[in-house]
C-alpha positions in Angstrom: 122.1 39.6 151.2 123.4 42.6 149.1 122.6 43.1 145.5 126.3 42.5 144.6 126.2 39.1 146.4 123.0 38.1 144.6 124.5 38.9 141.3 127.7 37.0 142.1 125.6 34.0 143.2 123.5 34.1 140.1 126.6 34.2 137.9 128.1 31.3 139.7 124.9 29.3 139.3 124.7 30.1 135.7 128.2 29.0 135.2 127.4 25.8 137.0 124.4 25.1 134.7 126.6 25.8 131.7 129.1 23.2 132.9 126.5 20.4 133.3 126.8 18.1 130.4 124.1 15.7 129.2 125.3 12.1 129.9 125.8 9.8 127.0 122.9 7.5 126.2 124.7 4.3 127.0 123.4 1.3 128.6 125.6 1.9 131.6 124.0 5.4 132.2 120.5 4.2 131.8 121.0 2.3 135.0 121.8 5.6 137.0 118.3 7.1 137.2 119.0 9.1 140.5 121.3 11.5 138.5 118.3 12.7 136.4 116.4 13.8 139.5 119.5 15.7 140.8 119.5 17.8 137.6 116.0 19.0 138.1 116.6 19.9 141.7 119.6 22.0 140.8 117.5 23.8 138.1 114.7 24.5 140.5 117.1 26.0 143.0 118.5 28.3 140.4 115.1 29.5 139.4 114.3 30.2 143.0 117.4 32.3 143.4 116.5 34.3 140.2 113.1 35.1 141.6 114.6 36.3 144.9 117.1 38.4 142.9 114.4 40.1 140.9 112.3 40.8 143.9 115.2 42.4 145.8 116.2 44.5 142.7 112.7 45.8 142.3 112.6 46.8 145.9 115.9 48.7 145.7 114.8 50.4 142.4 111.6 51.7 144.1 113.5 53.3 146.9 116.2 55.0 144.7 115.8 58.7 143.6 114.4 59.2 140.1 116.9 60.0 137.3 116.5 63.4 135.6 118.4 64.8 132.6 120.2 68.1 133.2 122.4 70.6 131.3 124.6 73.5 132.3 123.7 77.0 130.8 126.3 78.2 128.3 127.6 81.6 127.4 127.2 82.9 123.9 125.5 85.3 121.6 121.8 86.0 121.6 120.2 87.9 118.7 116.7 89.1 118.8 115.0 89.8 115.4 111.7 90.8 114.0 110.5 89.2 110.7 108.7 91.5 108.3 107.3 91.1 104.8 107.2 93.9 102.3 107.6 95.1 98.7 110.7 96.2 96.8 110.4 99.8 95.8 112.7 102.4 94.3 113.4 105.8 95.9 114.8 107.3 92.7 112.1 107.7 90.2 111.9 110.0 87.2 109.0 110.7 84.9 110.0 111.9 81.4 107.9 114.5 79.7 108.1 115.3 76.0 110.1 118.4 75.4 108.7 119.1 72.0 105.7 118.4 69.7 106.9 115.5 67.5 106.4 112.2 65.8 108.0 109.1 67.4 110.3 107.2 65.0 111.4 104.3 67.1 110.9 102.9 70.6 113.8 100.7 71.9 112.4 99.3 75.2 109.3 97.9 76.8 107.8 98.2 80.3 109.8 96.1 82.7 113.1 96.3 80.7 116.3 97.3 82.4 118.2 100.3 81.0 121.6 101.7 81.6 122.5 105.4 81.9 122.9 106.8 78.4 120.7 104.2 76.6 118.5 105.7 73.9 114.9 105.1 75.0 113.1 106.4 71.9 113.7 108.7 69.0 111.7 111.4 67.2 111.4 111.8 63.5 114.7 113.7 62.7 113.5 115.3 59.4 110.5 116.9 61.2 112.8 118.0 64.0 115.0 119.9 61.5 111.9 121.7 60.1 110.9 122.6 63.6 114.3 124.0 64.3 114.3 126.2 61.2 110.8 127.5 62.0 111.8 128.4 65.6 114.9 130.3 64.4 112.8 132.3 61.9 110.3 133.2 64.6 113.1 134.4 66.8 114.5 136.6 64.1 111.1 138.1 63.5 110.6 138.8 67.1 113.9 140.6 67.4 113.2 142.8 64.4 109.8 143.8 65.6 111.1 144.8 69.0 114.0 146.8 67.7 111.8 148.8 65.3 109.4 149.7 68.1 112.3 150.8 70.3 113.9 153.0 67.6 110.6 154.7 66.8 110.1 155.5 70.5 113.6 156.8 71.0 113.0 159.5 68.4 110.2 161.0 70.3 111.1 159.9 73.8 114.4 161.8 74.5 112.5 164.7 76.0 110.4 162.4 78.1 113.5 160.6 79.3 115.1 163.9 80.2 111.9 165.0 82.0 111.6 161.8 83.9 115.2 161.8 84.9 115.1 165.4 86.1 111.8 165.0 87.9 113.1 162.0 89.8 115.9 164.3 91.2 113.8 167.4 91.5 111.1 165.6 93.5 113.7 164.6 96.0 115.3 168.1 96.1 111.9 169.9 96.5 111.0 167.5 99.3 114.3 168.1 101.0 114.1 172.0 100.6 110.5 172.0 101.8 111.4 170.0 104.9 114.4 172.4 105.6 112.1 175.5 105.3 109.5 174.0 107.6 112.2 173.0 110.1 113.6 176.6 110.2 110.2 178.1 110.6 109.5 175.8 113.5 112.8 176.7 115.2 112.0 180.5 114.8 108.6 180.0 116.2 109.9 178.0 119.1 112.5 180.6 120.0 110.0 183.5 119.9 107.6 181.5 122.0 110.4 180.8 124.5 111.2 184.6 124.8 107.6 185.5 125.1 107.1 182.9 127.9 110.1 184.3 129.7 108.8 187.9 129.5 105.4 186.8 130.9 107.0 185.0 133.8 109.0 188.1 134.6 105.8 190.2 134.7 104.3 187.7 137.1 107.4 187.8 139.4 107.2 191.7 139.5 104.0 191.5 141.5 105.9 189.9 144.4 108.0 193.1 145.1 107.3 196.7 146.2 107.9 199.4 143.7 111.2 201.1 144.4 112.8 198.0 145.9 116.0 196.7 144.5 114.4 193.5 143.3 111.6 195.4 141.7 114.0 197.6 139.8 116.1 194.6 138.7 113.0 192.8 137.4 111.9 195.9 135.4 115.4 195.9 133.8 115.1 192.2 132.8 111.6 192.9 131.4 113.0 195.6 129.2 115.8 193.3 128.0 113.4 190.5 127.2 111.2 192.9 125.2 114.2 193.9 123.2 115.2 190.3 122.6 111.7 189.4 121.4 112.1 192.0 118.6 115.9 191.9 117.9 117.2 188.5 119.0 120.3 187.8 116.9 119.6 184.0 116.7 116.1 184.7 115.5 117.3 187.2 112.9 120.0 184.8 111.6 117.4 182.0 111.2 115.0 184.4 109.5 117.7 185.4 107.0 118.5 181.6 106.4 114.8 181.0 106.0 114.5 183.7 103.3 117.4 182.1 101.3 116.0 178.6 101.7 112.5 179.8 100.6 114.1 181.3 97.5 115.9 178.1 96.6 112.7 176.1 97.2 110.7 178.4 94.9 113.4 178.0 92.2 113.3 174.2 92.5 109.5 174.3 92.3 109.6 176.4 89.2 112.1 173.9 87.6 109.9 171.1 88.7 106.9 172.7 87.0 108.8 173.1 83.8 109.9 169.4 83.8 106.3 168.3 84.5 105.2 170.4 81.5 107.9 168.8 79.3 106.9 165.4 80.5 103.3 166.0 79.6 104.2 167.2 76.2 106.5 164.3 75.5 104.0 161.7 76.6 101.6 162.7 73.8 104.1 161.5 71.2 106.3 159.0 73.2 105.6 155.5 74.3 104.3 155.3 77.9 106.4 153.5 80.5 103.6 150.9 80.8 103.5 150.3 77.1 107.3 150.1 76.9 107.3 147.7 79.8 104.7 145.6 78.2 106.6 145.6 74.9 109.8 144.5 76.7 108.0 141.8 78.7 106.3 140.4 75.6 109.6 140.5 73.7 111.5 138.8 76.5 108.9 136.1 77.0 108.8 135.4 73.3 112.6 135.1 73.0 112.8 132.9 76.1 110.1 130.6 74.7 111.7 130.3 71.3 115.2 129.8 72.8 113.8 127.1 75.1 112.1 125.4 72.1 115.3 125.5 70.1 117.2 124.1 73.1 114.7 121.3 73.5 114.8 120.5 69.9 118.6 120.2 70.0 118.4 118.1 73.2 116.1 115.4 71.7 118.0 115.1 68.4 119.5 111.7 68.5 116.9 110.4 70.9 115.9 110.6 74.5 118.4 108.9 76.8 118.2 107.4 80.3 119.7 109.6 83.1 120.5 106.6 85.3 120.4 102.8 85.5 117.0 101.5 86.2 113.8 99.8 85.1 111.1 101.2 82.8 107.9 101.1 84.8 105.7 103.2 82.5 105.8 103.8 78.7 103.2 105.9 76.8 104.8 106.2 73.3 104.4 104.1 70.2 106.4 104.1 67.0 104.7 106.4 64.5 102.6 108.1 67.2 102.3 111.8 67.8 103.5 113.2 71.1 102.5 116.6 72.4 104.9 118.9 74.3 104.8 118.3 78.1 103.0 114.9 77.6 104.0 112.1 80.1 106.0 109.7 78.0 107.7 107.2 80.3 109.0 106.6 83.9 112.3 105.0 85.0 112.9 103.8 88.5 116.4 103.2 89.8 117.7 99.9 91.1 120.5 101.6 93.0 118.5 103.4 95.7 116.1 100.6 96.6 114.1 99.9 99.8 111.8 97.3 101.1 108.6 99.0 102.2 107.1 97.0 105.1 104.5 97.5 107.7 105.0 96.9 111.5 102.4 96.5 114.2 102.3 98.9 117.1 103.8 96.1 119.3 106.9 95.6 117.0 107.2 99.4 116.6 108.5 99.6 120.2 111.6 97.6 119.1 112.2 99.3 115.7 114.6 102.2 115.4 116.5 104.0 112.7 119.8 102.4 111.6 119.0 98.9 112.7 120.6 96.2 110.5 118.5 93.7 108.6 118.8 90.7 106.4 116.7 90.9 103.3 115.7 88.0 101.1 114.3 88.7 97.6 113.7 86.0 95.1 115.9 83.5 97.0 118.8 85.9 97.3 120.1 87.6 100.5 120.9 91.3 100.8 122.1 93.6 103.6 119.8 96.3 104.8 119.1 98.8 107.5 116.0 100.7 108.7 116.1 104.1 106.8 112.6 105.5 107.5 109.8 105.1 110.0 106.6 106.8 109.1 105.2 109.2 111.7 101.6 108.5 110.9 99.9 105.1 111.5 97.3 103.7 109.2 94.9 100.8 109.0 95.7 97.7 106.9 93.1 95.6 105.0 92.2 93.7 108.2 91.6 96.9 110.2 94.8 96.6 112.3 96.9 99.6 113.1 100.3 99.5 111.3 103.1 101.9 110.6 105.0 102.0 107.3 108.8 101.5 107.4 111.5 101.5 104.8 114.5 99.1 104.9 117.2 100.3 102.6 119.0 97.6 100.6 122.7 98.4 101.0 124.1 96.1 98.3 121.6 96.2 95.5 122.3 94.4 92.2 120.7 93.5 88.9 118.9 90.6 90.5 116.4 92.9 92.2 112.9 93.1 90.8 110.8 96.1 91.7 107.4 95.3 93.1 108.5 91.8 94.2 107.7 90.6 97.7 110.7 90.6 100.1 111.3 89.1 103.5 113.3 91.1 106.1 114.7 90.0 109.4 115.5 93.1 111.4 118.1 92.8 114.2 116.6 94.6 117.1 119.1 93.4 119.7 122.4 91.5 120.1 124.4 90.6 123.1 127.6 88.7 123.3 129.1 86.5 126.0 125.9 86.3 128.0 124.2 83.3 129.6 121.7 81.8 127.3 119.2 78.9 127.7 117.1 77.3 125.0 113.4 78.3 125.2 112.1 74.8 125.9 113.8 74.8 129.3 112.1 78.0 130.4 108.7 78.0 132.1 106.4 80.9 132.8 103.6 81.5 135.4 101.8 84.6 136.7 104.9 85.7 138.6 107.2 85.5 135.5 109.9 83.2 134.2 111.6 80.3 136.0 113.6 77.1 135.4 114.0 73.9 137.4 117.5 73.2 138.7 119.0 70.4 140.6 120.7 71.8 143.7 122.5 69.3 145.9 120.4 66.5 144.6 117.1 68.3 145.1 114.8 69.8 142.5 114.5 73.6 142.9 112.3 76.1 141.2 114.5 79.1 140.3 113.2 82.5 139.3 115.1 84.1 136.4 115.1 87.4 134.6 114.9 87.1 130.8 116.5 89.6 128.4 116.7 89.2 124.6 114.6 86.4 123.2 114.6 84.7 119.8 113.0 81.6 118.3 115.7 79.3 119.9 117.3 80.9 122.9 116.8 83.5 125.6 119.3 85.7 127.4 119.3 85.1 131.1 120.0 88.4 132.9 119.9 87.0 136.4 118.9 83.9 138.4 121.3 81.2 137.2 124.9 80.8 136.3 126.9 78.4 134.1 127.5 76.1 137.1 123.8 75.5 137.6 122.2 72.2 136.5 118.9 72.9 134.6 116.3 70.2 134.1 116.1 69.7 130.3 112.7 68.1 130.7 110.8 67.9 134.0 109.0 64.5 134.2 105.4 64.7 135.4 106.2 62.7 138.5 109.1 65.0 139.6 108.1 67.9 141.8 109.9 70.8 143.5 111.8 69.7 146.6 112.1 66.1 145.4 115.4 64.2 145.6 116.7 63.2 142.2 119.7 61.8 140.5 121.0 64.3 137.9 122.4 62.8 134.7 124.1 65.2 132.1 122.1 65.4 128.9 
């Protein structure tokens, strides 16, 4: 008997039972006792049929393949990120130093206050600034007068020294040139004479190779005589000697003039200011004027108060109303909120996936900002737990007034993104010593399929190879289902 037949029979019997009506308790029915026994027989038969049905259904269920839940891989986008924690810091920082010695009249901000470009941070006592300006101008006038007096006095006695120094600078060059010219001529004359002498000696040696009276001998004697004449009366040598005589005369005249200028210089130096003293006077004057002009410029700059150069936050303040401030003292520091980064540290494992320009999502005080990796330190360091880490900076691309310097920030760095790729949720992927795999149902049989995993995030993984969108992956593999077992796949 098939299951369908059993079910049909059970339904018919049930309907039959429902159609049986309890006889009315009349006197006439009381006499028909056999009908009561018939009712119990029918009920007993139905119960037996039900027992048989249950037994057959149980047997069929035991022989049927187990049911497993499956799902097809989908195509989509997989993003891999690295989560970091860091601190908000400013890259634009300026420390202000006092330009003058002065008294602070008012301070308009406190540490931690936001300021705008042009805001007056603090003011000096204006009355005292005016007195300082007057004093600086008087000192400048005095310095100019003293310098001019010294120069005028020196000019009266220094004209001869100036003349001597000027002439000597030219004469020294002329004497050097003339001396070199004379020495060069003398060398040329000596070289020419030596050449003629060497030629005569070689002719004398050659004469020994021939007999007296021979034609060659006679010719050599003639050449020897000519060489002897050349050694005494060579025209080139005589011309150079005449030129040497004139050059020597000019040289001697230059040396005489040079000696006169040296004497004039020596005499002038006894009454004129030396070059060193003059240089010292000029240097002292110039440095004094520069210092006084700078002081006047600084006094003018701080009149009306010291202002902020850019929007930012005051992170250090060392002035108080009524307090004295020395020139060059560190008075305050402003850090910008426009050029801001999150400084975070990455482990050497995450460092492999971090690179310049990677985009990031930054969360500060519950607000989200856009960012990108702008700096990776080239030197590792140890953190408090002794682990090796590398400092990185994530630039906040859309800063606003909501940022708070020094506050902790969370950053999610996008290290990889792929679109239109096969992706599978991580809970469906298994790993063993040989790598990653999934269980699929292939033609009604469980199969262990090796896969290559690409990008991975907290939810999904990119599947590079091994399965396609048509494959049926076991969402959860029951403990009693093994590889190679026949199953009935049911979509999740």
